[in-house]
C-alpha positions in Angstrom: -26.0 -28.3 -15.0 -22.4 -27.8 -16.1 -20.0 -25.4 -14.5 -19.7 -23.6 -17.8 -23.5 -23.1 -17.8 -23.3 -21.6 -14.3 -20.7 -19.1 -15.4 -22.9 -18.1 -18.3 -25.9 -17.6 -16.2 -24.0 -15.6 -13.5 -22.6 -13.3 -16.2 -26.0 -12.7 -17.8 -27.7 -12.1 -14.4 -25.1 -9.6 -13.2 -25.3 -7.8 -16.5 -29.2 -7.9 -16.2 -29.5 -9.6 -19.6 -30.8 -13.0 -18.5 -34.2 -14.1 -19.8 -37.0 -15.2 -17.4 -36.3 -18.9 -18.3 -32.6 -18.5 -17.6 -33.3 -16.8 -14.2 -35.6 -19.7 -13.4 -32.9 -22.2 -14.3 -30.4 -20.4 -12.2 -32.7 -20.2 -9.1 -33.4 -23.9 -9.4 -29.6 -24.6 -9.5 -28.7 -22.6 -6.4 -31.7 -23.8 -4.5 -30.3 -27.4 -4.9 -26.7 -26.5 -4.3 -25.8 -24.5 -1.2 -22.2 -24.1 -2.3 -23.2 -22.5 -5.6 -25.5 -20.2 -3.7 -22.7 -19.0 -1.5 -20.4 -18.5 -4.5 -23.0 -16.5 -6.3 -23.5 -14.3 -3.2 -19.8 -13.7 -3.0 -19.6 -12.7 -6.7 -22.7 -10.5 -6.4 -21.2 -8.6 -3.5 -18.0 -8.1 -5.3 -19.7 -7.1 -8.6 -21.5 -4.3 -6.8 -18.1 -2.7 -5.9 -16.4 -3.5 -9.2 -14.1 -0.8 -10.6 -15.7 1.2 -13.4 -12.9 0.3 -15.8 -13.9 -3.3 -15.9 -12.0 -4.1 -19.1 -8.7 -3.1 -17.5 -6.4 -6.0 -16.3 -5.4 -3.8 -13.4 -9.1 -3.4 -12.4 -9.6 -7.1 -12.6 -6.6 -7.8 -10.5 -7.6 -5.1 -8.0 -11.1 -6.7 -7.7 -9.6 -10.1 -7.1 -7.2 -8.9 -4.5 -9.9 -7.1 -2.5 -12.1 -10.2 -2.6 -9.2 -12.4 -1.6 -8.6 -10.2 1.4 -12.2 -10.8 2.6 -11.7 -14.6 2.2 -8.4 -14.4 4.1 -10.2 -12.7 6.9 -12.5 -15.7 7.2 -9.6 -18.1 7.4 -6.1 -17.1 8.5 -4.8 -20.1 6.5 -6.3 -19.0 3.2 -3.7 -18.8 0.4 -4.5 -17.0 -2.8 -3.9 -18.4 -6.3 -0.9 -16.7 -7.9 -1.6 -14.1 -10.6 -0.1 -16.3 -13.2 -2.3 -19.3 -12.2 -5.4 -17.1 -12.3 -4.5 -15.6 -15.6 -3.9 -19.1 -17.1 -7.1 -20.4 -15.7 -9.1 -17.5 -17.1 -7.5 -17.8 -20.5 -8.2 -21.6 -20.6 -11.8 -21.0 -19.6 -12.4 -18.3 -22.3 -10.8 -20.5 -25.0 -12.9 -23.5 -23.9 -15.2 -24.4 -26.9 -18.9 -23.9 -26.2 -22.0 -24.5 -28.3 -22.8 -20.8 -28.7 -20.5 -17.8 -29.1 -21.7 -16.2 -25.9 -18.2 -15.2 -24.9 -18.0 -12.8 -27.8 -20.6 -10.7 -26.0 -19.7 -11.2 -22.4 -15.9 -12.0 -22.6 -14.7 -9.2 -20.3 -17.5 -10.0 -17.9 -16.6 -13.7 -17.9 -12.9 -12.9 -17.4 -13.8 -11.0 -14.2 -16.1 -13.7 -13.0 -13.5 -16.4 -13.6 -10.9 -14.4 -11.6 -13.4 -14.0 -8.8 -14.7 -17.5 -8.9 -11.1 -18.8 -8.6 -10.7 -16.7 -5.5 -13.7 -18.7 -4.0 -12.4 -22.0 -5.3 -8.9 -21.3 -3.9 -10.5 -20.8 -0.5 -11.9 -24.3 -0.5 -8.8 -26.0 -2.1 -6.0 -24.1 -0.5 -7.5 -23.0 2.8 -6.0 -25.8 4.8 -2.4 -24.8 4.2 -0.5 -24.0 7.4 1.8 -21.1 8.0 5.4 -21.9 8.6 7.6 -18.8 8.8 10.2 -20.0 11.3 13.3 -18.0 10.4 16.1 -17.7 12.8 17.3 -14.2 13.6 20.8 -15.3 12.7 19.6 -15.8 9.2 18.6 -12.2 8.8 20.6 -9.6 6.9 20.6 -6.1 8.4 21.2 -3.0 6.2 22.0 0.2 8.1 22.2 3.5 6.1 24.1 6.4 7.7 23.1 10.1 7.6 23.5 11.8 4.2 23.5 8.6 2.2 21.0 6.2 0.5 21.3 2.7 -0.8 19.5 0.2 -3.0 18.9 -3.4 -2.0 17.6 -6.4 -3.9 15.8 -8.9 -1.8 15.9 -12.7 -2.2 12.7 -12.7 -4.2 14.0 -10.1 -6.6 12.0 -7.2 -5.1 13.9 -3.9 -4.9 14.2 -1.6 -2.0 15.6 1.9 -1.8 16.6 2.7 1.7 16.8 6.4 2.8 19.4 7.9 5.2 19.4 7.1 9.0 17.4 3.9 8.3 17.6 0.2 9.1 16.2 -2.7 7.0 16.2 -6.3 8.2 15.3 -9.2 5.9 16.0 -13.0 5.8 18.7 -14.5 3.6 15.9 -16.5 2.0 12.1 -16.2 2.3 10.6 -19.3 3.7 7.0 -20.4 4.4 4.0 -18.6 2.9 5.0 -15.0 3.6 7.8 -12.7 2.8 8.4 -10.6 6.0 10.9 -7.8 6.5 11.4 -5.1 9.2 11.9 -1.4 8.7 13.0 1.4 11.0 13.3 4.6 9.0 12.3 5.2 5.4 12.3 3.0 2.3 10.6 2.7 -1.1 9.6 -0.7 -2.2 9.1 -2.2 -5.7 7.8 -5.6 -4.9 7.6 -8.6 -7.1 4.0 -9.9 -7.3 3.5 -13.2 -5.7 0.0 -13.5 -4.2 0.8 -17.0 -2.8 3.6 -15.4 -0.7 2.3 -12.0 0.5 5.0 -9.4 1.3 4.7 -7.9 4.8 6.6 -4.8 6.1 6.8 -4.6 9.9 7.3 -1.2 11.5 7.1 0.1 15.1 3.4 1.0 14.8 1.8 -0.6 11.7 2.2 -3.7 9.6 1.8 -3.4 5.8 0.7 -6.3 3.8 1.5 -5.8 0.1 -1.2 -6.6 -2.4 0.5 -4.5 -5.1 3.9 -3.3 -6.1 5.2 0.2 -5.5 4.9 2.2 -2.2 6.9 4.3 0.3 7.1 3.8 4.0 8.5 6.4 6.5 8.7 5.0 10.0 11.5 6.7 12.0 11.5 5.7 15.6 12.0 9.3 16.9 9.0 10.6 14.9 5.5 10.6 16.2 3.9 9.5 12.9 4.3 6.7 10.4 3.5 7.3 6.8 2.7 4.9 4.0 2.3 6.3 0.4 0.9 4.0 -2.3 2.0 4.7 -5.9 0.8 1.5 -7.7 -1.1 -1.6 -6.6 -2.8 -2.2 -3.2 -1.6 -2.4 0.3 -3.3 -3.5 3.5 -2.5 -1.8 6.8 -3.0 -3.1 10.4 -1.9 -1.7 13.7 0.9 -3.7 15.2 -0.6 -3.7 18.7 -4.1 -4.5 17.5 -3.8 -6.9 14.6 -7.4 -8.1 14.9 -8.9 -4.7 14.3 -10.4 -3.8 10.9 -7.8 -3.8 8.1 -7.3 -0.6 6.0 -7.0 -1.0 2.2 -4.9 1.8 0.6 -5.5 2.4 -3.1 -3.1 4.0 -5.6 -2.3 7.7 -5.0 -3.4 7.6 -1.4 -1.3 8.4 1.7 -1.9 7.0 5.2 -0.6 8.7 8.3 -0.6 6.8 11.6 -0.2 9.0 14.7 1.6 6.9 17.3 0.7 9.4 20.1 -3.0 9.9 19.2 -5.5 9.4 21.9 -8.3 8.6 19.5 -8.8 5.4 17.6 -10.7 6.8 14.6 -9.8 6.6 10.9 -10.5 9.7 8.9 -10.4 10.3 5.2 -9.6 13.9 4.5 -7.8 16.0 1.9 -5.6 17.5 4.6 -2.7 15.1 5.1 -1.7 16.5 8.5 -2.8 15.2 12.0 -1.9 18.6 13.4 -4.1 20.6 11.0 -7.0 18.3 11.2 -7.0 18.3 15.0 -6.8 22.1 15.0 -9.7 22.4 12.6 -12.1 20.2 14.6 -10.7 21.0 18.0 -10.5 17.2 18.7 -7.8 14.8 19.8 -5.8 13.7 16.8 -7.3 10.7 15.0 -5.1 7.6 15.0 -5.1 7.4 11.2 -5.6 9.9 8.4 -6.0 8.8 4.7 -5.6 11.5 2.1 -5.2 11.6 -1.6 -2.0 12.5 -3.5 -2.1 14.1 -6.9 -2.7 11.7 -9.9 -1.8 14.3 -12.4 2.0 14.3 -11.8 4.8 11.9 -12.7 5.9 9.4 -10.0 9.2 11.3 -9.8 7.3 14.5 -8.8 5.5 13.0 -5.8 7.0 14.7 -2.8 6.8 11.6 -0.6 8.9 9.6 -3.0 11.1 12.3 -4.6 14.0 11.3 -2.4 14.7 8.2 -4.5 15.2 10.6 -7.5 17.8 12.6 -5.4 15.4 15.5 -4.5 14.5 16.6 -1.1 10.9 18.0 -1.6 8.9 19.8 1.1 5.4 21.3 1.0 3.9 23.6 3.6 6.5 22.1 6.1 7.1 23.4 9.5 10.7 24.7 9.6 11.4 22.5 12.7 10.3 19.4 10.8 12.2 20.4 7.7 15.3 20.8 9.8 15.1 17.1 10.7 15.0 16.2 7.0 17.9 18.5 6.3 19.9 16.8 9.0 19.4 13.4 7.4 19.9 14.6 3.9 23.2 16.5 4.5 24.5 14.7 7.6 24.5 17.7 9.8 23.1 18.7 13.2 20.9 21.7 13.4 20.1 23.8 16.5 17.3 26.4 16.2 17.4 28.9 19.0 14.2 30.8 18.2 10.7 29.3 18.7 9.1 31.5 16.1 11.5 30.3 13.4 10.5 26.7 14.2 6.9 27.4 13.4 7.4 29.0 10.0 6.1 27.0 7.1 7.8 26.7 3.8 7.7 24.9 0.4 10.5 24.1 -2.0 13.0 21.4 -2.9 16.8 20.7 -3.0 18.6 18.5 -5.5 22.3 19.2 -6.0 22.8 21.9 -3.4 25.4 21.8 -0.6 24.2 22.5 2.9 25.5 26.1 2.7 23.7 26.6 -0.6 20.5 25.1 0.8 20.5 27.3 3.9 21.1 30.4 1.7 18.1 29.5 -0.4 15.9 29.0 2.7 16.8 32.5 3.8 14.7 33.8 0.9 11.7 32.0 2.4 12.3 32.3 6.2 14.0 35.2 8.0 16.9 33.7 9.9 20.7 33.8 10.3 22.9 30.8 10.6 26.4 29.8 11.5 28.0 26.7 9.9 30.8 25.1 11.7 31.7 21.7 10.2 28.6 19.6 10.6 27.1 21.9 13.2 24.5 24.4 12.1 23.2 27.1 14.5 20.1 29.0 13.4 19.2 32.3 15.1 16.7 35.1 14.7 17.4 37.5 11.8 
């Protein structure tokens, strides 16, 4: 039985449109071929979790990437086919002449199946590749961004990175081997060139982020107790740096992950409250290690508070004044001292765009009762 016939039968069976005779043909085929049986089980599993928008190219790509992640877990040496290769293979298959115009009815189904089948095939044909990422530290570029400034960097592969103030980004002069690995201390927004043959990996002090998509923000300041990853488009895979063999976490578009470096627990909780502090208080439990929460899908990318800084806006929402003061220090290159504990605990919401430090403090006084003294770059905040 030809491979084309196999694709047709799989498509019909998954769509529940196969005739009894076709089901019998298929069962006979997989009973005689263990490899085909394993491939079908893989496809059936993935089909059950297929995105509802199955005609969308983004949905097809997301399905493939999730499945490729499972295959990679089975073999560390697994290397995925590139998006361009998969797209070309799918196009060639759908244009391949057949005796009956079945593709007119199941074309979108077959496209998904071809993408998924190629992920299985790539496991067999590319699984023996060995990783070679030996890059000398002397070949690394290091970008340090001072307080009150931001910068934009283009990486050797064409990916773009916006680096926020008080941050450090390290990356090689040229990406070698099968991965593209960089190191971040601080905050950066990444717009990564897709290349599934060479995954993009961001190393931070607590988590490693493997990029399966394109646009995301990472905030990983060494002095802060949490690390945040906010996904705008695509997919990312997160693992703990100290426990790389633990289950990987897949982050989907418009989701935010918060990793608590000081948490006693090891749990992962999905919750609409994106705050370890609030969640721990609500349940009277030690903070979970990781919280995953949604961000609004009904606003423009430029309005997402976690990424607003790349559009020259400092946005804060229900922020403790003490934590906001740290952001203001980085934004305006000042040092803030708060002499009153009650002021530190006030929560406030707002944004700054073109204000000076003096103007920003005056605006905050409408929200929080305090006095301040500004002496050069030193700010003293006292009780009103």
